[in-house]
Each structure stands twice: as structure tokens, then as C-alpha cells.
FIGU-995792 format. One record per atom (N, C-alpha, C): atom name; residue in one letter; x, y, z. Coordinates in nm, 2 decimals. Layout:
// FIGU-995792
+----+----+--------+--------+--------+
| at | aa |     c1 |     c2 |     c3 |
+----+----+--------+--------+--------+
| CA |  A |      X |      Y |      Z |
...
+----+----+--------+--------+--------+
END
This chain:
// FIGU-995792
+----+----+--------+--------+--------+
| at | aa |     c1 |     c2 |     c3 |
+----+----+--------+--------+--------+
|  N |  T |   1.60 |   0.13 |   1.37 |
| CA |  T |   1.71 |   0.22 |   1.38 |
|  C |  T |   1.69 |   0.31 |   1.50 |
|  N |  R |   1.79 |   0.32 |   1.58 |
| CA |  R |   1.78 |   0.41 |   1.70 |
|  C |  R |   1.76 |   0.56 |   1.65 |
|  N |  G |   1.67 |   0.62 |   1.72 |
| CA |  G |   1.64 |   0.76 |   1.70 |
|  C |  G |   1.54 |   0.79 |   1.59 |
|  N |  F |   1.47 |   0.69 |   1.54 |
| CA |  F |   1.37 |   0.71 |   1.44 |
|  C |  F |   1.24 |   0.65 |   1.49 |
|  N |  G |   1.14 |   0.73 |   1.50 |
| CA |  G |   1.00 |   0.68 |   1.54 |
|  C |  G |   1.00 |   0.60 |   1.67 |
|  N |  R |   0.91 |   0.51 |   1.67 |
| CA |  R |   0.89 |   0.42 |   1.79 |
|  C |  R |   1.00 |   0.32 |   1.79 |
|  N |  V |   1.08 |   0.32 |   1.90 |
| CA |  V |   1.19 |   0.23 |   1.91 |
|  C |  V |   1.17 |   0.13 |   2.02 |
|  N |  G |   1.06 |   0.06 |   2.01 |
| CA |  G |   1.04 |  -0.05 |   2.10 |
|  C |  G |   0.95 |  -0.01 |   2.22 |
|  N |  H |   0.89 |  -0.11 |   2.28 |
| CA |  H |   0.82 |  -0.08 |   2.40 |
|  C |  H |   0.83 |  -0.21 |   2.49 |
|  N |  G |   0.78 |  -0.21 |   2.60 |
| CA |  G |   0.80 |  -0.32 |   2.69 |
|  C |  G |   0.95 |  -0.34 |   2.72 |
|  N |  S |   0.99 |  -0.46 |   2.73 |
| CA |  S |   1.13 |  -0.49 |   2.76 |
|  C |  S |   1.23 |  -0.44 |   2.64 |
|  N |  M |   1.18 |  -0.44 |   2.52 |
| CA |  M |   1.27 |  -0.39 |   2.41 |
|  C |  M |   1.31 |  -0.25 |   2.42 |
|  N |  R |   1.23 |  -0.17 |   2.49 |
| CA |  R |   1.27 |  -0.03 |   2.50 |
|  C |  R |   1.40 |  -0.02 |   2.58 |
|  N |  W |   1.43 |  -0.12 |   2.67 |
| CA |  W |   1.56 |  -0.12 |   2.74 |
|  C |  W |   1.68 |  -0.13 |   2.64 |
|  N |  F |   1.66 |  -0.21 |   2.53 |
| CA |  F |   1.76 |  -0.23 |   2.43 |
|  C |  F |   1.78 |  -0.10 |   2.36 |
|  N |  F |   1.67 |  -0.04 |   2.31 |
| CA |  F |   1.68 |   0.08 |   2.23 |
|  C |  F |   1.73 |   0.20 |   2.31 |
|  N |  A |   1.71 |   0.20 |   2.44 |
| CA |  A |   1.76 |   0.30 |   2.52 |
|  C |  A |   1.90 |   0.28 |   2.57 |
|  N |  G |   1.96 |   0.16 |   2.53 |
| CA |  G |   2.10 |   0.13 |   2.56 |
|  C |  G |   2.11 |   0.09 |   2.71 |
|  N |  E |   2.00 |   0.05 |   2.77 |
| CA |  E |   2.00 |   0.01 |   2.91 |
|  C |  E |   2.04 |  -0.14 |   2.93 |
|  N |  K |   2.00 |  -0.22 |   2.84 |
| CA |  K |   2.02 |  -0.36 |   2.85 |
|  C |  K |   2.06 |  -0.42 |   2.71 |
|  N |  S |   2.14 |  -0.53 |   2.71 |
| CA |  S |   2.17 |  -0.60 |   2.59 |
|  C |  S |   2.06 |  -0.69 |   2.55 |
|  N |  I |   2.06 |  -0.74 |   2.43 |
| CA |  I |   1.95 |  -0.83 |   2.38 |
|  C |  I |   1.97 |  -0.96 |   2.46 |
|  N |  T |   2.09 |  -1.00 |   2.50 |
| CA |  T |   2.11 |  -1.12 |   2.59 |
|  C |  T |   2.04 |  -1.10 |   2.72 |
|  N |  D |   2.05 |  -0.98 |   2.78 |
| CA |  D |   1.99 |  -0.95 |   2.91 |
|  C |  D |   1.84 |  -0.96 |   2.90 |
|  N |  I |   1.78 |  -0.91 |   2.79 |
| CA |  I |   1.64 |  -0.91 |   2.76 |
|  C |  I |   1.59 |  -1.06 |   2.74 |
|  N |  R |   1.66 |  -1.13 |   2.67 |
| CA |  R |   1.63 |  -1.27 |   2.64 |
|  C |  R |   1.63 |  -1.35 |   2.78 |
|  N |  N |   1.73 |  -1.33 |   2.86 |
| CA |  N |   1.73 |  -1.40 |   2.99 |
|  C |  N |   1.62 |  -1.35 |   3.08 |
|  N |  Y |   1.58 |  -1.23 |   3.07 |
| CA |  Y |   1.47 |  -1.18 |   3.15 |
|  C |  Y |   1.34 |  -1.24 |   3.10 |
|  N |  Q |   1.32 |  -1.25 |   2.97 |
| CA |  Q |   1.19 |  -1.31 |   2.91 |
|  C |  Q |   1.19 |  -1.46 |   2.94 |
|  N |  R |   1.30 |  -1.52 |   2.93 |
| CA |  R |   1.30 |  -1.67 |   2.95 |
|  C |  R |   1.24 |  -1.71 |   3.08 |
|  N |  D |   1.26 |  -1.63 |   3.19 |
| CA |  D |   1.22 |  -1.67 |   3.32 |
|  C |  D |   1.09 |  -1.62 |   3.37 |
|  N |  K |   1.02 |  -1.54 |   3.29 |
| CA |  K |   0.89 |  -1.48 |   3.33 |
|  C |  K |   0.78 |  -1.59 |   3.33 |
|  N |  E |   0.68 |  -1.57 |   3.41 |
| CA |  E |   0.57 |  -1.67 |   3.41 |
|  C |  E |   0.49 |  -1.66 |   3.28 |
|  N |  Y |   0.47 |  -1.54 |   3.23 |
| CA |  Y |   0.40 |  -1.52 |   3.11 |
|  C |  Y |   0.50 |  -1.46 |   3.00 |
|  N |  A |   0.50 |  -1.52 |   2.89 |
| CA |  A |   0.61 |  -1.49 |   2.79 |
|  C |  A |   0.59 |  -1.36 |   2.71 |
|  N |  G |   0.48 |  -1.30 |   2.72 |
| CA |  G |   0.46 |  -1.18 |   2.63 |
|  C |  G |   0.40 |  -1.22 |   2.50 |
|  N |  N |   0.37 |  -1.12 |   2.42 |
| CA |  N |   0.29 |  -1.15 |   2.30 |
|  C |  N |   0.37 |  -1.12 |   2.17 |
|  N |  A |   0.49 |  -1.07 |   2.18 |
| CA |  A |   0.57 |  -1.04 |   2.06 |
|  C |  A |   0.58 |  -1.15 |   1.96 |
|  N |  P |   0.63 |  -1.27 |   2.00 |
| CA |  P |   0.65 |  -1.38 |   1.90 |
|  C |  P |   0.52 |  -1.41 |   1.82 |
|  N |  P |   0.41 |  -1.44 |   1.89 |
| CA |  P |   0.29 |  -1.47 |   1.80 |
|  C |  P |   0.25 |  -1.35 |   1.72 |
|  N |  M |   0.27 |  -1.23 |   1.76 |
| CA |  M |   0.23 |  -1.11 |   1.68 |
|  C |  M |   0.32 |  -1.11 |   1.55 |
|  N |  R |   0.44 |  -1.16 |   1.56 |
| CA |  R |   0.53 |  -1.16 |   1.44 |
|  C |  R |   0.51 |  -1.29 |   1.35 |
|  N |  A |   0.43 |  -1.38 |   1.40 |
| CA |  A |   0.43 |  -1.52 |   1.34 |
|  C |  A |   0.35 |  -1.54 |   1.21 |
|  N |  V |   0.25 |  -1.45 |   1.19 |
| CA |  V |   0.16 |  -1.47 |   1.07 |
|  C |  V |   0.24 |  -1.49 |   0.94 |
|  N |  P |   0.34 |  -1.41 |   0.90 |
| CA |  P |   0.41 |  -1.44 |   0.78 |
|  C |  P |   0.47 |  -1.58 |   0.77 |
|  N |  L |   0.50 |  -1.63 |   0.88 |
| CA |  L |   0.57 |  -1.76 |   0.88 |
|  C |  L |   0.48 |  -1.87 |   0.83 |
|  N |  G |   0.35 |  -1.85 |   0.83 |
| CA |  G |   0.25 |  -1.95 |   0.78 |
|  C |  G |   0.26 |  -1.97 |   0.63 |
|  N |  F |   0.33 |  -1.88 |   0.56 |
| CA |  F |   0.34 |  -1.89 |   0.42 |
|  C |  F |   0.47 |  -1.96 |   0.37 |
|  N |  L |   0.55 |  -2.00 |   0.47 |
| CA |  L |   0.67 |  -2.07 |   0.44 |
|  C |  L |   0.63 |  -2.22 |   0.40 |
|  N |  P |   0.73 |  -2.29 |   0.34 |
| CA |  P |   0.70 |  -2.43 |   0.31 |
|  C |  P |   0.67 |  -2.50 |   0.45 |
|  N |  T |   0.57 |  -2.59 |   0.45 |
| CA |  T |   0.52 |  -2.65 |   0.57 |
|  C |  T |   0.63 |  -2.71 |   0.66 |
|  N |  E |   0.73 |  -2.77 |   0.60 |
| CA |  E |   0.84 |  -2.83 |   0.68 |
|  C |  E |   0.93 |  -2.73 |   0.75 |
|  N |  K |   0.92 |  -2.61 |   0.72 |
| CA |  K |   1.00 |  -2.50 |   0.78 |
|  C |  K |   0.93 |  -2.42 |   0.88 |
|  N |  I |   0.80 |  -2.43 |   0.89 |
| CA |  I |   0.72 |  -2.34 |   0.98 |
|  C |  I |   0.76 |  -2.35 |   1.12 |
|  N |  N |   0.76 |  -2.47 |   1.18 |
| CA |  N |   0.79 |  -2.49 |   1.32 |
|  C |  N |   0.93 |  -2.44 |   1.35 |
|  N |  Q |   1.03 |  -2.47 |   1.27 |
| CA |  Q |   1.17 |  -2.43 |   1.29 |
|  C |  Q |   1.18 |  -2.28 |   1.30 |
|  N |  Y |   1.12 |  -2.21 |   1.20 |
| CA |  Y |   1.12 |  -2.07 |   1.19 |
|  C |  Y |   1.04 |  -2.00 |   1.30 |
|  N |  A |   0.93 |  -2.06 |   1.34 |
| CA |  A |   0.85 |  -2.00 |   1.44 |
|  C |  A |   0.92 |  -2.00 |   1.58 |
|  N |  I |   1.00 |  -2.11 |   1.60 |
| CA |  I |   1.08 |  -2.11 |   1.72 |
|  C |  I |   1.19 |  -2.01 |   1.72 |
|  N |  I |   1.26 |  -2.00 |   1.60 |
| CA |  I |   1.36 |  -1.89 |   1.59 |
|  C |  I |   1.30 |  -1.76 |   1.61 |
|  N |  N |   1.18 |  -1.73 |   1.56 |
| CA |  N |   1.11 |  -1.61 |   1.58 |
|  C |  N |   1.09 |  -1.58 |   1.73 |
|  N |  A |   1.04 |  -1.68 |   1.81 |
| CA |  A |   1.02 |  -1.66 |   1.95 |
|  C |  A |   1.15 |  -1.64 |   2.02 |
|  N |  D |   1.25 |  -1.72 |   1.99 |
| CA |  D |   1.38 |  -1.71 |   2.06 |
|  C |  D |   1.46 |  -1.58 |   2.04 |
|  N |  A |   1.42 |  -1.51 |   1.93 |
| CA |  A |   1.49 |  -1.38 |   1.90 |
|  C |  A |   1.47 |  -1.28 |   2.02 |
|  N |  T |   1.36 |  -1.28 |   2.08 |
| CA |  T |   1.34 |  -1.19 |   2.19 |
|  C |  T |   1.28 |  -1.25 |   2.32 |
|  N |  H |   1.20 |  -1.37 |   2.30 |
| CA |  H |   1.13 |  -1.43 |   2.41 |
|  C |  H |   1.15 |  -1.58 |   2.41 |
|  N |  P |   1.27 |  -1.62 |   2.45 |
| CA |  P |   1.30 |  -1.77 |   2.45 |
|  C |  P |   1.23 |  -1.84 |   2.56 |
|  N |  H |   1.10 |  -1.85 |   2.56 |
| CA |  H |   1.02 |  -1.91 |   2.66 |
|  C |  H |   0.94 |  -2.02 |   2.60 |
|  N |  P |   0.91 |  -2.13 |   2.67 |
| CA |  P |   0.83 |  -2.24 |   2.61 |
|  C |  P |   0.70 |  -2.19 |   2.56 |
|  N |  K |   0.63 |  -2.11 |   2.63 |
| CA |  K |   0.50 |  -2.06 |   2.59 |
|  C |  K |   0.51 |  -1.97 |   2.47 |
|  N |  A |   0.61 |  -1.89 |   2.46 |
| CA |  A |   0.63 |  -1.80 |   2.34 |
|  C |  A |   0.65 |  -1.89 |   2.22 |
|  N |  R |   0.73 |  -1.99 |   2.23 |
| CA |  R |   0.76 |  -2.08 |   2.12 |
|  C |  R |   0.63 |  -2.15 |   2.07 |
|  N |  V |   0.55 |  -2.20 |   2.16 |
| CA |  V |   0.43 |  -2.27 |   2.13 |
|  C |  V |   0.33 |  -2.17 |   2.06 |
|  N |  A |   0.32 |  -2.05 |   2.12 |
| CA |  A |   0.23 |  -1.95 |   2.06 |
|  C |  A |   0.27 |  -1.91 |   1.92 |
|  N |  S |   0.40 |  -1.90 |   1.90 |
| CA |  S |   0.45 |  -1.86 |   1.77 |
|  C |  S |   0.42 |  -1.97 |   1.67 |
|  N |  V |   0.44 |  -2.10 |   1.70 |
| CA |  V |   0.41 |  -2.21 |   1.62 |
|  C |  V |   0.26 |  -2.22 |   1.59 |
|  N |  L |   0.18 |  -2.20 |   1.69 |
| CA |  L |   0.03 |  -2.20 |   1.67 |
|  C |  L |  -0.02 |  -2.10 |   1.58 |
|  N |  V |   0.03 |  -1.98 |   1.59 |
| CA |  V |  -0.02 |  -1.87 |   1.50 |
|  C |  V |   0.03 |  -1.90 |   1.36 |
|  N |  A |   0.15 |  -1.94 |   1.34 |
| CA |  A |   0.20 |  -1.97 |   1.21 |
|  C |  A |   0.12 |  -2.08 |   1.14 |
|  N |  R |   0.10 |  -2.19 |   1.22 |
| CA |  R |   0.02 |  -2.30 |   1.17 |
|  C |  R |  -0.13 |  -2.26 |   1.14 |
|  N |  A |  -0.18 |  -2.18 |   1.22 |
| CA |  A |  -0.32 |  -2.13 |   1.20 |
|  C |  A |  -0.32 |  -2.05 |   1.07 |
|  N |  T |  -0.22 |  -1.97 |   1.05 |
| CA |  T |  -0.21 |  -1.90 |   0.92 |
|  C |  T |  -0.20 |  -1.99 |   0.80 |
|  N |  E |  -0.12 |  -2.09 |   0.81 |
| CA |  E |  -0.10 |  -2.19 |   0.71 |
|  C |  E |  -0.24 |  -2.25 |   0.68 |
|  N |  F |  -0.31 |  -2.30 |   0.78 |
| CA |  F |  -0.44 |  -2.36 |   0.77 |
|  C |  F |  -0.54 |  -2.27 |   0.71 |
|  N |  L |  -0.56 |  -2.15 |   0.76 |
| CA |  L |  -0.66 |  -2.06 |   0.72 |
|  C |  L |  -0.64 |  -1.99 |   0.59 |
|  N |  L |  -0.51 |  -1.96 |   0.56 |
| CA |  L |  -0.49 |  -1.88 |   0.44 |
|  C |  L |  -0.42 |  -1.95 |   0.33 |
|  N |  V |  -0.35 |  -2.06 |   0.36 |
| CA |  V |  -0.28 |  -2.14 |   0.25 |
|  C |  V |  -0.35 |  -2.26 |   0.21 |
|  N |  L |  -0.39 |  -2.35 |   0.31 |
| CA |  L |  -0.44 |  -2.48 |   0.28 |
|  C |  L |  -0.59 |  -2.47 |   0.25 |
|  N |  K |  -0.67 |  -2.38 |   0.31 |
| CA |  K |  -0.81 |  -2.37 |   0.29 |
|  C |  K |  -0.83 |  -2.29 |   0.16 |
|  N |  D |  -0.93 |  -2.33 |   0.08 |
| CA |  D |  -0.95 |  -2.26 |  -0.04 |
|  C |  D |  -1.09 |  -2.20 |  -0.05 |
+----+----+--------+--------+--------+
END
């Protein structure tokens, strides 16, 4: 919520400051050489989804803010690592 606590950093601060739309930010992130780290940082909980949904949701996660091929792969990898290390391993 705007006006409460930390309201984004990096490119997301532009959104919370009203300087750019989320579409502008996605377009900016899409064309960067390095995609940023937000999608993989958010991906751990996705590893607890049913296995057939993990990749789909990990890509949705990445595309929310960083629709970049590297961000998508990183999100899937972290979610799958979570599934392997915390769900499938006993």
C-alpha cells in the first residue's frame, strides 16, 4: 500500500512513486541484459505447489515484474530446487 513502510526499491520504486506504470517497468526489465533478482527471491513458496503447476506459476511470478527469459528460468529453478530439497527429499 502506498504510504506505508518500504514501498519498493530498484525499478519498483518508480511505480510506488507514481513515476512509471507497471507496464513501463515490465518493458524496461524485459530489455535489460541482467534481469534482476526479484522473481527468484519470490519463488520459494512456489515449490510447494503441485508439481505440474510449478513451472507455469514460476513464469507468472517472473512476468509480474521482470518478463525476461533469465528471470523466468531463475524463478523456475528456485521453485524446483525448493520442491526437490523441501518436498521430495525426506
